C-alpha positions, -999 to +999 in steps of 0.1 A: +583+686-126+580+651-115+594+644-082+617+617-074+607+588-046+633+576-022+612+554-004+594+538-039+623+536-056+641+572-059+678+570-058+687+589-027+724+605-029+739+639-041+776+647-054+801+675-051+834+675-053+861+691-027+896+675-018+891+665+019+866+646+038+871+660+077+852+646+108+826+663+123+831+686+156+803+669+184+792+680+216+796+642+228+830+628+234+848+615+211+844+574+206+872+551+206+863+526+181+891+501+198+868+499+223+843+486+198+841+447+184+826+438+156+828+403+151+817+386+113+800+355+113+809+331+080+780+348+061+797+384+070+766+396+098+783+422+118+777+412+150+785+441+170+797+448+206+809+474+227+805+492+260+778+520+256+749+523+230+766+551+215+798+527+207+777+501+190+755+526+170+796+540+154+798+500+152+771+498+133+774+527+109+812+514+102+800+480+095+776+488+075+793+513+052+820+485+046+793+466+032+770+488+019+786+524+017+773+533-020+739+531-006+743+539+031+756+574+027+725+584+004+711+592+036+735+621+043+728+638+009+691+634+012+690+654+050+716+680+034+699+688+004+726+679-018+709+653-049+711+678-076+752+679-069+753+641-076+724+634-097+722+671-116+686+672-124+667+640-115+687+650-081+671+682-079+632+669-085+645+651-045+660+680-035+629+703-043+608+679-024+624+678+006+624+713+004+585+715-001+578+696+026+598+712+054+616+685+063+648+706+073+633+733+088+611+707+110+646+691+126+662+722+130+627+740+151+623+706+172+657+683+177+669+703+206+634+700+225+621+667+208+648+642+209+662+624+243+694+627+256+701+590+253+691+592+214+708+619+210+738+604+220+732+570+202+726+591+169+756+606+177+777+576+178+759+568+146+772+594+131+807+593+138+808+563+127+799+568+095+819+606+090+852+581+103+844+555+075+840+583+046+875+599+061+893+567+060+877+558+022+872+591+005+875+573-027+842+563-021+827+591-012+803+605-041+797+637-027+830+650-007+813+685+001+784+662+019+804+654+051+812+656+083+779+643+082+755+653+115+729+641+132+705+666+118+710+651+087+703+619+098+671+631+116+660+648+081+666+621+062+637+598+088+612+625+079+617+620+042+616+586+049+582+589+066+569+615+038+582+592+012+561+561+026+529+585+026+533+590-007+540+627-007+561+623-035+532+613-059+509+640-043+537+667-049+542+657-080+507+651-092+499+688-075+529+704-096+520+687-132+484+695-129+461+663-121+445+678-093+434+705-118+410+684-133+392+680-097+391+643-092+371+621-066+397+594-059+439+609-059+452+574-071+492+568-063+515+540-081+511+507-057+542+488-066+546+452-050+558+463-015+545+434+012+555+412+040+543+383+060+547+380+100+531+353+121+529+349+159+519+318+178+512+316+215+514+282+236+478+279+229+490+272+192+525+252+197+530+215+198+561+225+228+543+251+245+565+273+231+558+309+216+570+314+178+579+347+160+584+347+121+598+382+105+593+379+070+592+414+048+589+415+011+607+443-005+635+455-027+665+427-034+686+458-037+695+494-035+683+517-002+651+495+002+674+462+006+676+447+040+708+448+062+713+424+092+728+428+122+737+424+157+735+450+186+752+442+220+758+469+241+767+469+285+737+494+285+709+466+274+710+465+240+713+429+227+692+423+196+699+408+162+675+418+131+675+441+098+672+476+090+672+497+059+708+508+044+721+537+059+696+538+089+712+535+126+685+510+142+671+477+130+632+480+120+624+444+133+644+417+152+647+393+179+665+405+215+664+380+247+631+387+256+610+393+223+603+406+190+584+421+164+579+419+127+560+445+108+540+449+069+529+472+049+495+485+053+472+509+032+454+530+054+448+566+042+474+588+058+478+615+037+455+646+015+451+670-008+433+703-002+427+727-031+432+762-020+406+793-025+429+815-037+416+857-033+409+867-072+424+903-063+454+896-042+484+880-055+487+847-028+458+854-005+437+822+002+405+817+021+397+798+056+368+797+075+357+833+057+393+854+062+422+855+037+454+846+045+487+853+026+507+820+012+544+819+032+565+819+002+595+793+007+619+798-020+650+776-028+681+773-044+688+745-062+723+734-069+721+711-101+756+693-109+760+692-147+788+680-166+812+646-159+804+638-127+781+667-119+813+688-108+796+722-126+770+734-103+746+758-116+717+777-089+681+772-102+658+795-082+624+775-073+596+782-050+574+762-025+549+778+001+534+768+035+498+775+043+475+761+074+473+730+056+511+726+053+532+723+024+518+740-007+524+738-044+518+755-077+503+735-102+529+739-136+496+741-153+473+765-141+474+791-111+458+767-086+476+763-055+469+727-036+487+719-003+491+682+008+489+676+046+506+646+061+517+634+097+547+621+080+565+655+082+551+666+117+572+646+137+609+641+140+608+610+161+608+585+141+642+572+146+636+576+183+608+552+178+630+528+163+658+532+188+630+526+220+618+491+202+652+483+199+654+487+235+624+474+251+627+443+268+589+434+279+554+438+269+551+476+287+584+487+272+578+480+239+541+493+238+556+525+255+582+526+226+551+524+200+535+553+218+562+575+203+538+572+177+563+591+151+562+560+124+538+565+094+527+532+088+532+489+091+512+464+111+533+447+141+533+415+154+547+411+180+560+379+203+576+376+239+586+353+265+561+360+286+536+341+260+521+375+246+514+377+211+496+407+193+485+425+158+481+462+157+473+484+129+503+505+135+507+544+119+498+576+117+456+582+111+449+616+111+410+619+133+394+634+104+355+647+100+339+616+086+315+641+065+339+648+038+351+618+010+387+620+023+393+596-009+395+627-034+405+666-034+392+688-002+383+720+001+413+737+014+384+766+030+376+756+062+391+745+097+366+712+093+389+698+067+421+705+089+426+676+111+449+684+140+450+649+155+463+617+154+439+583+163+457+570+191+474+537+185+450+520+211+419+526+194+437+513+159+426+476+147+447+455+173+439+418+188+458+405+219+463+375+232+436+360+213+426+327+225+429+313+196+463+312+196+481+330+171+482+365+149+494+376+117+493+396+087+499+390+052+492+430+041+454+416+042+426+436+061+433+443+093+399+431+103+410+393+094+441+386+120+436+358+139+413+327+140+373+333+127+363+330+163+387+359+176+386+382+151+378+422+156+375+413+195+399+447+193+393+463+166+366+497+183+380+517+156+353+524+129+362+507+092+351+536+077+382+553+086+404+520+078+411+516+039+402+478+034+421+478-003+443+446+009+410+425+012+424+388+020+451+378-006+463+342-016+491+345+010+464+351+038+440+326+028+468+303+029+482+306+059+445+306+076+442+271+054+474+260+069+471+269+105+432+255+104+442+223+093+462+218+124+451+219+162+490+225+173+517+236+151+555+227+155+582+251+149+593+229+118+558+236+105+558+270+105+592+274+084+573+247+064+537+272+060+564+304+054+578+292+025+546+275+008+544+283-030+508+270-032+478+288-049+449+284-030+414+274-043+400+298-023+393+335-027+381+361-053+417+361-068+416+319-070+380+322-084+386+345-108+413+319-126+389+293-124+372+295-160+412+296-174+417+262-153+385+252-167+388+254-207+374+226-227+408+204-244+385+198-268+371+223-277+408+245-289+426+216-298+454+237-306+464+244-275+453+210-260+480+206-244+485+239-228+451+232-214+455+201-200+489+213-184+468+239-164+439+218-159+459+191-140+482+212-124+485+208-083+487+246-083+525+244-066+547+270-079+578+246-078+610+243-102+600+217-120+564+220-131+551+235-168+521+250-154+535+279-136+554+293-166+528+290-189+505+310-161+530+338-157+528+346-194+490+345-197+486+366-161+511+390-172+490+395-210+462+400-185+477+421-157+489+445-186+457+454-206+439+461-176+463+481-157+464+453-124+484+462-093+486+441-068+451+449-058+444+423-083+453+396-060+427+403-036+396+413-060+406+391-091+403+400-126+376+392-152+387+374-182+362+362-205+367+326-221+378+338-254+405+365-233+421+338-218+422+312-251+437+342-268+464+351-239+471+313-235+476+307-276+500+338-275+519+323-242+520+287-263+536+311-292+562+327-270+575+296-252+572+277-287+597+309-303+621+310-271+625+275-264+606+252-290+583+236-268+553+248-245+567+220-218+593+245-201+601+244-164+594+273-143+629+268-126+641+271-162+625+307-169+629+317-135+659+321-117+677+340-089+705+356-101+732+376-088+766+381-094+782+346-107+751+326-089+722+313-112+698+289-097+663+277-101+637+299-084+606+289-065+571+311-060+553+337-076+536+368-070+513+368-038+532+333-024+538+330+011+571+327-004+569+357-028+588+367-059+579+393-084+592+395-119+589+423-137+558+416-158+568+448-183+599+428-195+600+400-222+635+394-212+645+355-200+653+347-176+625+366-149+647+377-124+629+393-093+634+425-080+609+424-053+600+393-030+615+378+000+641+401+011+642+385+051+635+356+067+636+354+106+625+325+132+625+328+166+611+303+195+603+320+232+604+299+264+596+308+298+635+322+304+637+339+271+650+328+235+655+295+229+658+291+190+667+318+166+671+313+130+672+340+097+679+342+065+687+370+034+674+353+003+706+367-014+733+382+010+745+408+030+767+429+016+757+450-017+793+455-031+794+429-057+829+421-049+822+409-017+817+368-008+790+375+009+771+399-023+754+365-029+762+339-004+729+332+011+711+320-025+720+286-023+703+285+012+672+301-001+670+277-027+671+244+000+649+268+022+677+265+052+676+289+075+712+298+093+714+293+132+718+323+155+732+330+190+732+363+207+751+350+232+786+368+227+809+337+234+789+318+210+794+340+182+830+350+191+836+313+189+824+309+158+834+344+139+855+344+109+870+379+113+872+402+148+885+436+145+880+472+152+867+496+133+892+529+125 
């Protein structure tokens, strides 16, 4: 059984039909929605105002459900283990995974004692809003039996999210499928083009003496990993605008009156797999430190929906196990047992950490929020009105015995491989207020996060424990090139840097293309024109250029032949002149067959399409303004499923936030019938941002719709 992954393009939903949806019973007071105001601006962004945080959470759930209930409700299904009721066998794989990692059991054990009363109240408000929307829109509910939702359902979904971010579904799936029976030295997972940029500049580097922040995640354009923008404003200290994943209760990144932060994907190793040493005489007994212990059996009945709309439910019994290492799986191809250990299923505090980050109003409060230490990954780039900036390689890195090879399959018979502590955040690579005046991360190595002379000033943790897989990519090299070219940077300069679509001439990836750009036109007369186009190109992926179209087709073949992923944008690729020539000939033949010429502008084949909007699109993979078309598809035009997914710029003065702009490159709604499904594509094409204000009077004055949820 191969396990579906939520955080990496899994379908997160479950379905079973009952006639009614009822509201949940709650230990907190029932929220009066008439006390909550939702003000929608001209782009449909909800600005939610209420007296309490819990009321704001109710409004956030309601607004998000209006725009994306098809995705938002899925968190309930995954939390309840109802995926199989909606998606049949495919959903059963996810339900099995959720059970195997002990997500719900962990929540049941820790909910009452770990979460703070104020976060529980906030979470309860969010769930009340979710249930109210489901009750008033029963036709949109996919699994009526799943409602009323409970706060524990949402917390369970957070645990599963942290597990999926840790690649646990891949590890569990590989253990089941028998991949580990071959004792691999390196355990590999499928890396999709997840990325992001984030930059912070102090007054030392800015022309006006202000502090700047750029937030720019690169994730999915649609579905559960797309971003939803909102402003949250209460009289209990919330006043923040930013982005969250669909259906979650707190913003993952954003800006308030005093500070802001962005997050970027990082790559350190946060999960391990162990082969257990089983007793040959006694079933289910495994050896540990010279003694034998019996595996704990954890059976699960998967309720699999069959037939039309999966209304027929068939119970299927599956077995998982638990060892001293945690989640334990039996291979389908042998009698081997494997344990999967990772911090992501050892805490239920990820949602609370985000809530604390949302509520922070100074450097100290924000650092304390980070010390909750439950979010398993993401670099943090931070800026505030006190002119503080910092970069932190954030996440849950196990404290391991370095005498073992932690990249491969580990012996599951010794306490020496059973880590129990995490590396403290203060010991992770970090830079605080460098004299160079800026910090950045573009999914590159954590040891290059500011100017050369300031790098590693705070990186005290041994490099051997940090996976330096990212190295330096085109985005990090280009940003560094542009920063080094300027003594001081203006706000407009920073915006132009973010929208840059230039391929650097430096770095291993760029250098590995040099022999392609240097091919001799006279030696290959049949593709002379194509060689000339590439060799004279300015390396800018703009819509009116011919070279990007040729280069995409050439690189597509080169990458597919070598099984390349995003790492090739760091390491480069080794391609002979003869191979480049062959791939370039194929590219020319493809363009002639489709368009009758090799001179096809990039904007002709590379399009931003959503609904009735179809516009040319700049950029390419690993640009500062990126776009990732599917290289396995022969379908034209090329439309990215990953790329620029949210953009926010902020400027802080000593009195607080002075300038705020944002953009979602497509739109804030997942509803194809909404006018806000695609109403920001044109702005993105023009590289224009929406001006924002966190002041209620400004928002209300310009709002196009003001109302209360039900």
